[in-house]
C-alpha positions in Angstrom: -11.2 -3.7 -35.9 -8.9 -3.6 -38.8 -5.5 -3.4 -37.1 -3.0 -0.9 -35.9 -1.3 1.4 -38.3 2.2 2.7 -37.8 1.0 6.2 -36.8 -2.4 5.5 -35.2 -4.0 3.5 -32.5 -7.5 2.2 -33.4 -10.3 2.0 -30.9 -13.0 -0.7 -31.0 -15.7 1.9 -31.8 -13.9 2.9 -35.0 -12.3 6.1 -33.7 -8.6 6.5 -34.1 -6.1 8.6 -32.2 -2.6 9.5 -33.1 0.3 7.6 -31.6 1.5 10.8 -29.9 -2.0 11.2 -28.4 -1.9 7.6 -27.2 1.4 8.3 -25.4 -0.1 11.3 -23.8 -3.1 9.4 -22.6 -0.8 6.8 -20.9 1.6 9.4 -19.6 -1.0 11.8 -18.2 -3.0 9.0 -16.5 0.2 7.4 -15.2 1.7 10.6 -13.9 -1.5 11.5 -12.2 -1.6 8.1 -10.6 2.1 8.4 -9.4 1.2 11.7 -7.9 -1.9 10.4 -6.1 -0.1 7.4 -4.7 2.9 9.5 -3.8 0.6 11.6 -1.6 -0.7 8.5 0.1 2.7 6.8 0.6 4.6 9.7 2.1 2.1 9.4 5.0 2.9 5.7 5.4 6.6 6.3 5.0 6.6 9.0 7.7 4.2 7.2 10.0 6.7 6.9 13.0 7.2 10.8 12.9 3.5 11.4 12.5 2.7 9.1 15.4 5.2 11.0 17.6 4.0 14.5 16.7 0.3 14.1 16.3 -0.8 11.6 18.9 -0.6 11.7 22.8 2.8 10.9 24.1 3.8 8.2 26.5 3.8 5.0 24.5 6.0 4.7 21.4 4.3 1.6 20.1 0.9 3.0 20.6 1.8 6.2 18.8 3.1 4.2 15.8 -0.1 2.0 15.7 -2.3 5.0 15.9 -0.5 6.6 13.0 -1.1 3.4 11.0 -4.7 3.3 12.0 -5.1 6.9 10.7 -3.3 5.7 7.6 -6.0 3.0 7.3 -8.8 5.5 7.7 -7.8 7.0 4.4 -8.3 3.6 2.8 -11.5 3.0 4.7 -13.3 5.9 3.0 -12.1 4.9 -0.5 -15.3 3.0 -1.3 -17.3 6.2 -0.7 -14.9 8.0 -3.0 -15.4 5.2 -5.6 -19.2 5.4 -5.4 -19.2 9.2 -5.6 -16.6 9.6 -8.4 -17.8 6.5 -10.1 -21.2 7.9 -10.4 -19.9 11.2 -11.8 -17.5 9.4 -14.2 -20.3 7.2 -15.6 -22.7 10.2 -15.8 -20.6 13.1 -16.8 -17.4 11.6 -18.3 -14.0 10.1 -17.4 -11.7 13.1 -18.0 -13.2 15.8 -15.7 -13.9 13.3 -12.9 -10.3 12.5 -12.5 -9.3 16.1 -12.8 -11.3 16.7 -9.6 -9.7 13.7 -7.8 -6.2 14.8 -8.4 -6.9 18.3 -7.3 -8.5 17.2 -4.0 -5.7 14.8 -3.3 -3.0 17.4 -3.9 -4.6 20.0 -1.7 -5.3 17.6 1.2 -1.7 16.3 1.1 -0.3 19.8 1.2 -2.6 20.4 4.1 -1.0 17.6 6.1 2.3 19.5 5.8 0.6 22.6 7.4 -1.2 21.1 10.4 0.2 22.1 13.8 1.4 19.3 16.1 -0.3 17.8 19.2 2.0 19.8 21.4 0.8 23.0 19.8 -3.0 22.5 19.5 -3.8 19.4 21.4 -6.5 16.9 20.3 -7.4 19.2 17.4 -4.2 18.1 15.7 -5.1 14.4 15.1 -8.7 15.5 14.4 -7.6 17.7 11.5 -5.1 15.1 10.3 -7.7 12.4 10.1 -10.0 14.8 8.2 -7.3 15.4 5.6 -6.8 11.6 5.4 -10.5 11.2 4.7 -10.2 13.8 1.9 -7.2 11.8 0.5 -9.1 8.6 0.6 -12.2 10.0 -1.1 -10.0 11.3 -3.9 -8.0 8.1 -4.4 -11.3 6.2 -4.4 -12.1 7.9 -7.7 -8.6 8.2 -9.2 -7.8 4.6 -9.9 -11.1 3.8 -11.6 -10.9 6.9 -13.7 -7.3 6.3 -14.9 -7.9 2.6 -15.6 -11.1 3.1 -17.6 -9.7 6.1 -19.5 -6.6 4.2 -20.7 -8.4 0.9 -21.3 -11.0 2.7 -23.5 -8.3 4.2 -25.6 -6.3 0.9 -26.0 -6.5 -1.5 -28.9 -8.1 -4.9 -28.0 -4.8 -6.9 -28.2 -2.7 -4.5 -26.2 -5.0 -3.6 -23.4 -2.9 -5.4 -20.8 0.2 -3.6 -22.0 -1.4 -0.1 -22.0 -3.0 -0.5 -18.6 0.1 -2.0 -17.0 1.6 1.4 -16.8 -1.2 2.4 -14.5 -0.3 -0.5 -12.3 3.5 0.3 -12.5 2.6 3.9 -11.5 1.4 2.7 -8.1 4.9 1.5 -7.3 6.2 4.6 -9.0 4.4 6.7 -6.4 5.9 4.7 -3.7 9.3 5.1 -5.1 8.9 8.8 -5.6 7.8 9.1 -1.9 11.0 7.4 -0.8 13.2 9.6 -3.1 11.6 12.9 -1.9 11.7 11.8 1.8 15.4 10.8 1.5 16.3 13.9 -0.4 14.5 16.1 2.0 16.0 14.4 5.0 19.5 14.7 3.6 19.2 18.4 2.9 18.5 19.4 6.5 20.0 18.6 9.9 18.5 16.0 12.2 17.1 18.7 14.5 15.5 20.6 11.6 14.1 17.4 10.1 12.4 16.4 13.4 11.2 20.0 14.0 9.7 20.9 10.6 11.8 19.3 7.8 9.4 16.3 7.6 6.8 18.7 6.2 8.8 19.3 3.0 7.6 16.1 1.2 3.9 17.0 1.9 4.3 20.5 0.6 6.2 19.2 -2.5 2.9 17.7 -3.6 1.7 21.2 -4.7 4.3 21.2 -7.5 3.2 17.7 -8.6 -0.4 18.9 -8.6 0.4 21.7 -11.1 2.2 19.2 -13.4 -0.6 16.6 -13.2 -3.4 19.2 -13.9 -1.5 20.6 -16.8 -1.1 17.2 -18.4 -4.7 16.1 -17.8 -6.2 19.3 -19.1 -4.7 18.5 -22.5 -6.7 15.2 -22.7 -9.9 14.6 -24.6 -12.8 12.6 -23.3 -12.7 8.8 -23.7 -13.9 7.7 -27.2 -16.1 5.0 -25.6 -17.9 7.6 -23.4 -18.3 10.0 -26.3 -19.8 7.3 -28.5 -22.0 6.2 -25.6 -23.2 9.8 -25.0 -23.8 10.4 -28.7 -26.0 7.3 -28.8 -27.9 8.3 -25.6 -26.8 5.2 -23.7 -25.3 6.9 -20.7 -26.7 5.4 -17.5 -29.2 7.5 -15.6 -28.1 6.0 -12.2 -24.9 3.9 -12.5 -24.9 3.0 -8.8 -28.3 1.5 -8.9 -27.7 -0.2 -12.1 -24.5 -1.7 -10.9 -26.2 -3.5 -8.0 -29.7 -4.2 -9.5 -28.4 -6.9 -11.8 -27.7 -10.2 -10.0 -25.0 -11.2 -12.5 -23.2 -7.8 -12.1 -23.6 -8.0 -8.3 -21.9 -11.4 -8.3 -19.0 -10.0 -10.4 -18.6 -7.2 -7.9 -18.3 -9.6 -5.0 -15.9 -11.8 -6.9 -13.8 -8.9 -7.9 -13.6 -7.7 -4.3 -12.7 -11.0 -2.7 -10.8 -12.7 -5.5 -8.9 -9.8 -7.1 -8.7 -6.6 -5.1 -8.1 -8.2 -1.6 -5.5 -10.6 -2.8 -3.4 -8.4 -5.0 -3.5 -5.5 -2.4 -2.2 -7.5 0.6 0.6 -8.9 -1.5 1.5 -5.3 -2.7 1.5 -3.8 0.8 3.4 -6.7 2.3 6.0 -6.3 -0.4 6.5 -2.6 0.2 5.2 -1.4 3.6 5.4 -4.8 5.2 9.1 -5.2 4.2 9.8 -1.5 5.2 8.4 -1.9 8.7 9.8 -5.3 9.2 13.3 -4.1 8.5 13.0 -0.8 10.4 11.2 -2.1 13.5 11.7 -5.9 13.9 15.2 -6.1 12.5 16.4 -2.7 13.8 17.9 -1.7 10.4 18.9 1.9 10.0 15.9 3.9 8.7 17.8 5.6 5.8 19.4 2.3 4.6 16.0 0.6 4.8 14.4 3.2 2.6 17.3 3.2 0.1 17.3 -0.7 -0.2 13.5 -0.8 -0.5 13.7 1.9 -3.1 16.2 0.0 -5.2 14.1 -3.1 -5.0 11.1 -1.0 -6.0 12.9 0.3 -9.1 13.7 -3.3 -10.2 10.0 -4.3 -9.5 8.6 -1.7 -12.0 9.4 -4.0 -14.9 7.4 -6.9 -13.4 4.1 -5.0 -13.7 4.6 -4.2 -17.4 6.0 -7.7 -18.2 3.0 -9.5 -16.7 0.5 -6.9 -18.0 1.9 -7.5 -21.5 2.0 -11.3 -21.1 -1.7 -11.2 -20.0 -2.5 -10.1 -23.6 -1.1 -13.4 -24.9 -1.9 -16.0 -22.2 -4.9 -14.4 -20.5 -5.4 -12.4 -17.3 -6.3 -15.2 -15.0 -3.2 -17.6 -15.3 -0.8 -14.9 -14.2 -2.9 -14.0 -11.2 -3.5 -17.5 -10.1 0.2 -18.4 -10.4 1.1 -15.2 -8.4 -1.2 -16.1 -5.6 0.1 -19.7 -5.4 3.7 -18.6 -5.4 3.0 -16.1 -2.7 1.6 -18.8 -0.3 4.8 -20.9 -1.0 7.4 -18.1 -0.8 6.0 -15.6 1.7 7.6 -16.8 4.9 10.9 -18.0 3.4 11.4 -14.6 1.8 10.9 -12.7 5.0 13.2 -15.1 6.9 15.8 -14.3 4.2 15.2 -10.6 4.9 15.8 -11.2 8.6 19.1 -13.2 8.1 20.4 -10.5 5.7 19.4 -7.4 7.6 20.5 -8.2 11.1 22.1 -11.7 11.3 23.2 -10.8 14.9 19.6 -10.5 16.0 18.6 -13.8 14.4 21.5 -15.5 16.1 20.7 -13.9 19.4 17.1 -15.1 19.2 18.4 -18.7 18.8 21.2 -18.4 21.3 19.6 -16.2 24.0 15.8 -16.5 23.9 13.8 -14.0 25.8 11.1 -15.2 28.2 8.7 -12.9 30.0 6.5 -14.5 32.7 3.9 -13.4 35.2 0.4 -14.3 36.6 -1.4 -12.1 34.0 1.3 -11.2 31.5 -0.8 -9.8 28.5 0.3 -7.1 26.3 -2.1 -4.5 24.9 -0.4 -1.5 23.3 -3.5 0.7 24.0 -4.2 -0.3 27.6 -4.3 2.9 29.7 -3.3 1.1 32.8 -0.4 -0.8 31.2 2.2 1.5 32.5 1.2 0.6 36.0 1.8 -3.1 35.3 5.4 -4.2 35.4 4.9 -7.1 32.9 3.2 -4.7 30.5 6.1 -2.3 30.8 8.6 -5.1 30.0 6.6 -6.3 27.0 6.1 -2.8 25.7 9.9 -2.1 25.9 10.7 -5.3 24.1 8.2 -4.7 21.4 9.6 -1.1 20.8 13.1 -2.7 20.3 11.9 -5.4 18.0 12.9 -8.2 20.4 11.4 -11.6 19.9 10.0 -12.9 23.2 8.0 -15.8 24.6 5.3 -15.5 27.4 4.8 -17.9 30.3 2.4 -17.9 33.2 4.1 -17.9 36.6 3.2 -16.7 40.1 5.6 -13.8 40.0 6.8 -11.5 37.3 10.2 -12.5 35.8 12.4 -11.7 32.8 14.9 -14.4 31.6 17.4 -13.6 28.8 19.4 -16.5 27.5 18.6 -18.6 30.6 19.7 -15.8 33.1 17.1 -14.0 35.2 17.3 -10.2 34.9 17.0 -8.5 38.3 16.9 -4.9 36.9 13.8 -4.8 34.8 13.9 -1.1 34.1 14.3 -0.1 30.4 18.1 0.5 30.9 18.5 -2.7 32.8 16.7 -4.7 30.1 18.8 -3.1 27.4 22.0 -3.9 29.4 20.9 -7.6 29.7 20.0 -7.8 26.1 23.3 -6.4 24.9 25.2 -8.7 27.2 23.4 -11.7 25.6 24.3 -10.5 22.1 21.0 -8.8 21.2 21.3 -5.5 19.2 19.0 -2.8 20.6 20.4 0.0 18.5 19.9 0.5 14.8 22.3 -1.4 12.6 23.7 -0.9 9.0 23.7 -3.9 6.6 26.8 -5.5 5.2 27.3 -5.3 1.4 26.2 -8.9 1.0 23.2 -8.3 3.2 22.2 -5.3 1.3 22.3 -7.2 -2.0 20.2 -10.0 -0.5 17.6 -7.4 0.8 17.3 -5.9 -2.7 16.9 -9.3 -4.3 14.2 -10.3 -1.8 12.3 -7.1 -2.3 12.5 -7.6 -6.1 11.2 -11.1 -5.6 8.3 -9.8 -3.5 7.8 -7.3 -6.3 7.6 -10.0 -8.9 4.8 -11.7 -6.9 3.0 -8.3 -6.8 3.6 -7.8 -10.5 2.1 -11.2 -11.4 -1.1 -10.4 -9.6 -1.3 -6.6 -10.1 0.0 -6.2 -13.6 -2.9 -7.7 -15.5 -5.7 -6.4 -13.2 -6.5 -3.0 -14.7 -7.3 -4.6 -18.1 -9.3 -7.4 -16.4 -11.4 -5.0 -14.3 -12.2 -2.8 -17.4 -13.2 -5.9 -19.4 -15.4 -7.3 -16.7 -18.1 -4.6 -16.7 -20.3 -2.9 -19.4 -19.4 0.6 -20.5 -22.6 2.2 -19.1 -21.5 1.4 -15.5 -17.9 0.5 -15.9 -16.4 3.3 -13.7 -18.8 2.6 -10.8 -18.8 -1.2 -11.1 -15.1 -1.7 -11.1 -14.2 1.1 -8.7 -16.4 0.1 -5.8 -15.3 -3.5 -5.3 -11.7 -2.6 -6.0 -11.6 0.0 -3.3 -13.6 -2.0 -0.8 -11.1 -4.8 -1.3 -8.0 -2.7 -1.3 -9.3 -0.2 1.3 -10.3 -2.7 4.0 -8.1 -5.8 3.3 -5.1 -3.8 2.2 -5.4 -0.4 3.8 -5.5 -1.7 7.3 -2.7 -4.4 6.6 0.1 -2.3 8.2 -2.0 -1.7 11.3 -3.2 -5.3 11.7 0.1 -7.0 10.9 2.0 -4.6 13.3 -0.5 -5.1 16.0 -0.2 -8.9 15.7 3.6 -8.5 16.0 3.3 -6.3 19.0 0.9 -8.6 20.8 2.7 -11.9 20.0 6.4 -10.8 20.2 7.0 -12.6 16.9 8.0 -10.4 14.0 6.8 -13.0 11.4 3.3 -13.4 13.0 1.8 -10.5 11.0 2.5 -12.4 7.8 -0.3 -14.8 8.6 -2.8 -12.1 7.8 -1.4 -11.8 4.3 -1.3 -15.6 3.9 -5.0 -16.0 4.9 -6.3 -13.3 2.6 -4.2 -14.6 -0.4 -5.5 -18.1 0.3 -9.0 -16.8 0.1 -8.3 -14.9 -3.0 -6.8 -17.9 -4.8 -9.9 -20.0 -4.2 -12.3 -17.3 -5.4 -10.2 -16.6 -8.4 -9.8 -20.2 -9.5 -13.5 -21.0 -9.3 -15.4 -17.7 -10.0 -13.2 -15.1 -11.8 -13.8 -15.4 -15.5 -11.2 -15.0 -18.3 -11.7 -11.6 -20.0 -8.8 -11.2 -22.5 -10.1 -9.7 -25.8 -13.5 -8.7 -24.5 -15.3 -5.9 -26.3 -15.4 -2.7 -24.3 -18.3 -1.1 -26.1 
């Protein structure tokens, strides 16, 4: 490699592309990734509405958890999409493979906006919804690997982290775009229209994004690495088999899954969806205010991904990731306690001044128990969980509810709310103070920094870990197993833990445990890859 001229970007194989073409490569790959993740995130953002409209009525908490579970289904099939499209990408080429993924994603997302509700077609509604989620998951399983490999194989060796960091930033860009479209759509219609059919607008908007993405990607050429490999007759005959037949490559796949994909994903989802649900549900913050503040924090966080991706070209990929994992373990709980104090200080004060104690002979809470509504203790816990109230459980001969040291005689939902409000608890949605809003944005930006430290350098690292013949397959499969199962089900797992325990901070232990595992694996088994030859 002889260097980088002012008007060209040189590729390791000796090919050169114009600077304008390089910008198009980054832009087309990034816009497509923004679009793909936009599609995925509007589902997560609108999970409460989807739960109410597409799943059986009768239990608000159960509906929300079922919506999150179907959200996780899309992630659960991502490894299958990674295997399918990874195979096609290594056999047929990078460009056309991620043309297919973006088309499937866009059509499946628009389909969600057209599905009749449970009230209209019964059990067929959630069945169709889950089928579309599966299609989205398959498409996304092939998208990230294709975009990452395509950009990395165009980038000069010493700027690979910088080039691919835009792919990483595009993920948060998709989340941000989903918030903007949801907020704009919600503001443009009345509350009645929004609840009736207005929520479908963000899903149908994806058709416009699909047209733009396809137009940009059709202008791209095939990756120079794949072209050179094809010309030399070195294309893998069976990239899936080859990825797992080598013991060394198989070890790298396992290390990538546990040390890289799992860790960075739970941090990212905790920083975005974890904070979103924590503020909306546990802290009873107004939904629109929550989305606005999370969105502002996300805008600030975009820079972290590019910064740490660029730094990784100088200091290496591994140091940034290890430091990010370590800081997450130290700062995770303090940052969420700061969120709680800023979002709803009255609730935090009420929890200290007027603790809620629920007791009974068998006082266990299961959001999905069919007989729960026939059990008084279960009814109490279900109502408290739906209001985000922190509670403690005790075993006593009879069922009792005590708020701030005073027994509550009327344990109906209205009676419970009356007792909570009398003790200083806020059971209605609240708006933040100016100071509280500033703190929330800063905390979200701090969580975004932790995500940027671990996510920013990763696309370059993954591309550098595996040989060109099987790069698409070898990096996509472990990445999507790790992100799909450890990260995709994080909203469901964390919210389920919160619902069962009555502690809004309890779900963070899942993130803590996965990051601790990832830190150990990364320190001891993830190699440094900066400057590796991609040929």
